[in-house]
N, C-alpha and C positions, 0 to 999 in steps of 0.2 A: 415555648416560643414557636410561633408559626413561621414556616418558610416564606421567604420573600419571593413573590411572584413577579416576573418580569412583565412589564406593561408593553405590549406590542402595538405600535402606532404606525402601521404600514400605509404608504401612500397608495390610494386606490388606482389601479390600472398601471402602476409602474412596471410590474413584471410583464404585462402585455406589451407595453411600449418598448421595453428592453428586448423582448422576443421579436418585435417588428424590426428593430434596428439590426438584430442578428440576421433575420431573414433577408432584409434588404442587402446585407453584405454577403449573403450566401455562405454563412459560416455555420459549422456545427456548434453545439454547446461547448464542446472541448476547445475548439479553435477560438471561440468568443472568450472563454475563460482565460486562455493563454494571452490573448490580446489585451485583456484587462488586468492581467497579472494576478489572477486569483485561481483557486482550485475549481474544478468542474462541479463538485458538490456544493460549494458556496455559491457558485454562479446559478445553479439550479434553484437554490433558495430564493435568489433575487428574481429569477424569471417566474417562479411560481407565486410570487408576491408574498412570500413568507418572511422576507427580510428586506428592509429598505437599503438602497445603495448608500454607501458612505459618501461624504463630500468628495473624497479623493477619487472614488470610483466614478462618481458622476462627472468629475472633471476629466477623467480618463476617457469616458464615453464621448464627451465633447471633443477632446483632442483627437482621438482615434477615428471617430466616425462623423465629425462635424455636425453633431446633433445638438439642438438648442436645449440647454439644461432646463429652462422653464417648461418646454414642451414635455421633457422627461418627467418633471414633477407634477405638472397640471394637466397635460394632455390638451386636446383641442376642444374648443367649444363647438357648437353646431355649425358655425360658419368658418371653422378652421383657424380661428384666432385664439390665442391664450388670453387669460384674464388680464395680464399686464398690458398686452397689446390694446385691449379694449379700454383700459384705464388711460393709457397714453392718448389714444384717439379721442376719448371724451374730454380730456384735459385740453388738447389742442383745439378742439371744436369750441369749448367754453371760452378760451382765450380769444379765438377768432371772432366769436359773437360779441364779446365784451369790447374788443377793439372797434369793431364795426359800429356798435352802439355809441361809443364815445365819439367817433368821427361824426356821426349823425347829430348827436346831442350838442356837440360844440360847433357844428356847422363848418367843419374843416374841409379843405380840398386836399385830398391825398391821392397820389397816383396808386394804381394797384400794386406796383412794384414796392413802393414805400410802405404801403399798408402791410404787405407780406413781410417786408423787412422788420417792421414793428412786431408783428405776430411771431415771427421766428425768434427775434431777440427775447421777447417776453416768455415764449415757450421754453427756450433754453434756460432762462433764469428760473422759471417755474420748475423745470425738471431737476435743477441742481439744489432744490430746497426740500426734497423728500415730502412734498405736499401730497403725493399719491397715497402715502400712508394715512394722512389726515382725512382724506376723502373729499367732502363737498365744499371746500373753501372756494369762494368766489375770487376772481382776479381783482387786485387792488386798483381802483379807478385812478387814484393819485399817481401810481406808478405808470399806468397806461398813459395818462396825460403827459407825464414827463417824457416818456418815450416818443409819443406822437409829436411833441414839440421839437424833438430832434429830427424827425423825418419829414415834417411838413414845412 
């Protein structure tokens, strides 16, 4: 029987970001390990990228240092936004464009405030349905029309 090899799936750059948090807090590795409630040797594995942070340690980093867990896991894109931020911005833009098109197509007169009320309402609804996981769904024009009836 062959020995079971452990599959290591480390998050790229996680150790670097953890070291950046430690550096920002002006802590030694020993002090950082103490703040996180782990041993210095275990902490060194995390910082070297040889071991991923557990969910509880990731939560501890968030609580102790007010660091965005998504940033810890994903890092920054070139413009400083994480992937989730980009997805949310794209979803908001898509809804705004869809609302604007429905207003034009239906020949409605809607004040800018009411238009943004509709966009905000639809966006909140959109965010509560986990459609970001689905990806490219278009906003439902029937739902947009019903919300626009309420605000116009």
